[in-house]
C-alpha positions as CSV (number, residue, x, y, z in Angstrom):
1,M,0.0,0.0,0.0
2,T,1.3,3.4,-0.9
3,K,1.0,6.7,1.0
4,E,-1.4,8.0,-1.6
5,E,-3.7,5.0,-1.2
6,F,-3.5,5.2,2.5
7,N,-4.4,8.9,2.5
8,H,-7.2,8.2,0.0
9,F,-8.6,5.5,2.4
10,I,-8.4,7.9,5.3
11,K,-10.3,10.6,3.4
12,K,-13.0,8.3,2.0
13,P,-12.9,4.9,3.6
14,I,-16.1,3.6,2.1
15,S,-16.0,3.7,-1.7
16,K,-17.0,1.4,-4.4
17,D,-13.7,1.4,-6.2
18,S,-11.9,0.5,-3.0
19,T,-9.0,-1.9,-3.2
20,L,-8.8,-2.1,0.5
21,N,-8.7,-5.6,1.9
22,E,-8.3,-7.1,5.3
23,E,-4.8,-8.4,4.7
24,S,-3.4,-5.0,3.8
25,I,-5.0,-3.5,6.9
26,N,-3.6,-6.3,9.1
27,L,-0.1,-5.6,7.7
28,L,-0.5,-1.9,8.6
29,I,-1.8,-2.8,12.1
30,N,1.3,-4.9,12.7
31,K,3.6,-2.2,11.3
32,F,1.8,0.7,13.2
33,P,0.1,-0.8,16.2
34,Y,-0.9,2.5,17.8
35,C,-2.3,4.2,14.8
36,E,-5.9,5.1,15.4
37,S,-6.8,5.7,11.8
38,I,-5.8,2.2,10.8
39,Y,-8.0,0.6,13.4
40,K,-10.9,2.8,12.2
41,L,-10.3,1.7,8.6
42,H,-10.2,-1.9,9.8
43,T,-13.5,-1.6,11.7
44,I,-15.2,0.2,8.8
45,L,-14.1,-2.5,6.4
46,M,-15.5,-5.1,8.8
47,H,-18.7,-3.2,9.0
48,T,-19.2,-2.8,5.2
49,N,-18.4,-6.5,4.7
50,N,-20.7,-7.6,7.5
51,S,-17.9,-9.6,9.0
52,I,-18.4,-11.8,11.9
53,D,-15.4,-10.3,13.6
54,F,-16.9,-6.8,13.5
55,N,-17.8,-6.6,17.2
56,D,-14.3,-7.6,18.3
57,S,-12.8,-5.0,15.9
58,L,-15.2,-2.4,17.2
59,I,-14.1,-3.0,20.8
60,I,-10.4,-2.7,20.0
61,T,-11.0,0.4,17.9
62,A,-13.0,2.0,20.6
63,L,-10.0,1.7,22.9
64,Y,-7.8,3.5,20.4
65,T,-10.3,6.1,19.3
66,T,-10.1,9.6,20.8
67,N,-13.4,10.8,19.5
68,R,-16.0,8.0,19.7
69,T,-19.0,10.1,18.6
70,H,-17.2,11.0,15.4
71,F,-16.4,7.3,14.8
72,F,-20.0,6.4,15.6
73,N,-21.2,8.9,13.0
74,I,-18.8,7.4,10.4
75,I,-20.2,3.9,11.0
76,N,-23.8,4.9,11.3
77,P,-24.4,8.0,9.2
78,A,-28.2,7.5,9.2
79,L,-28.4,7.6,13.0
80,S,-26.0,10.5,13.3
81,K,-28.4,12.8,11.3
82,N,-31.0,12.4,14.1
83,N,-28.5,13.3,16.8
84,T,-27.3,16.6,15.2
85,K,-30.2,18.7,16.5
86,K,-28.8,21.2,18.9
87,E,-30.4,23.5,21.4
88,T,-30.3,27.1,20.6
89,R,-29.6,29.4,23.5
90,E,-30.0,33.0,23.7
91,I,-26.7,34.7,24.4
92,F,-26.8,37.7,26.8
93,S,-24.1,40.0,28.0
94,F,-23.5,39.9,31.8
95,Q,-25.3,43.2,32.2
96,D,-28.4,42.0,30.3
97,W,-28.5,38.9,32.3
98,L,-28.2,40.8,35.6
99,I,-31.0,43.2,34.6
100,Q,-33.2,40.3,33.6
101,D,-32.4,38.4,36.7
102,T,-33.2,41.3,39.0
103,Q,-36.5,42.0,37.2
104,K,-37.5,38.4,37.9
105,A,-36.7,38.6,41.5
106,K,-39.6,39.1,43.8
107,P,-39.6,41.5,46.8
108,N,-38.4,40.0,50.0
109,L,-41.4,38.4,51.7
110,I,-39.4,37.2,54.8
111,E,-40.1,39.1,57.9
112,K,-37.3,40.7,59.8
113,P,-36.4,38.5,62.8
114,T,-37.6,39.8,66.1
115,H,-35.7,39.7,69.4
116,N,-37.7,36.6,70.6
117,T,-37.0,34.6,67.4
118,I,-33.2,35.4,67.6
119,E,-33.1,34.3,71.2
120,A,-35.1,31.1,70.4
121,S,-32.7,30.2,67.6
122,I,-29.6,30.9,69.8
123,Q,-31.2,28.7,72.5
124,K,-31.9,25.9,70.0
125,S,-28.3,26.0,68.6
126,T,-26.7,25.8,72.1
127,E,-28.8,22.8,73.3
128,Y,-26.8,19.6,73.8
129,N,-27.7,17.2,71.0
130,N,-26.9,13.5,71.4
131,Y,-27.1,12.8,67.7
132,L,-24.0,14.8,67.0
133,I,-21.7,13.0,69.4
134,T,-18.5,11.5,67.8
135,E,-15.2,10.3,69.1
136,T,-13.6,13.5,67.7
137,L,-16.1,15.7,69.7
138,A,-15.3,13.7,72.9
139,K,-11.5,14.3,72.3
140,I,-12.2,18.0,71.8
141,Y,-14.1,18.1,75.1
142,I,-11.1,16.5,76.8
143,E,-8.7,19.1,75.3
144,Q,-10.9,21.9,76.3
145,G,-11.2,20.6,79.9
146,H,-14.9,19.7,79.7
147,F,-14.4,16.3,81.3
148,D,-18.1,15.8,82.3
149,R,-19.2,16.3,78.7
150,A,-16.4,14.0,77.5
151,I,-17.5,11.3,79.9
152,Q,-21.1,11.7,78.8
153,A,-20.1,11.6,75.1
154,Y,-18.2,8.4,75.6
155,E,-21.1,6.8,77.4
156,I,-23.4,7.7,74.5
157,L,-20.8,6.3,72.1
158,C,-20.7,3.0,74.2
159,L,-24.4,2.6,73.6
160,R,-24.2,3.6,69.9
161,F,-21.2,1.4,69.1
162,P,-21.2,-1.7,71.3
163,K,-18.3,-3.3,69.5
164,K,-16.0,-0.4,70.6
165,S,-17.4,-0.1,74.1
166,S,-14.3,-1.5,75.8
167,L,-12.3,1.3,74.1
168,F,-14.7,3.9,75.3
169,V,-14.8,2.5,78.8
170,D,-11.0,2.8,78.9
171,Q,-11.3,6.5,77.8
172,I,-13.8,7.1,80.5
173,N,-11.5,5.6,83.1
174,K,-8.6,7.8,81.9
175,I,-10.8,10.9,82.1
176,K,-11.8,10.0,85.7
177,N,-8.1,9.6,86.6
178,L,-7.4,13.1,85.2
179,T,-10.0,14.7,87.5
């Protein structure tokens, strides 16, 4: 195979006057094992000849192909026409978008927080929550000197994780020795 023939096959792989055969492509694959175009030619030839080895060739070619959608469109031109419909989007400048976005915005319907609602939310956030207890939180309590809270955290962890209860009991004993 000459360079001109190879270039011709790359430009128009499926043609009626093609002298392309499987032997010549296999020779090229052996000579240039990492050439994506040769694998594509091989698979296209298999597809046009309805070869039984087409699926195997397709799998190997998919590994070497960098643009699989383009390759799919080459093999299935009828299916690719249906997939070429693209969405059209309106293009706005940033200022147009900002003006449009602010016009869509509704006035603020949220009431301003009163003193009572602020105090209620503060009270709720400072309440002791047993669901948030972790080993890390218990260690932080120890570092901060809140030994009672650390003991309580480890007791909750003993109930939540019975397999690690011996570890937590050891930690509780160490804390009691510190105080």
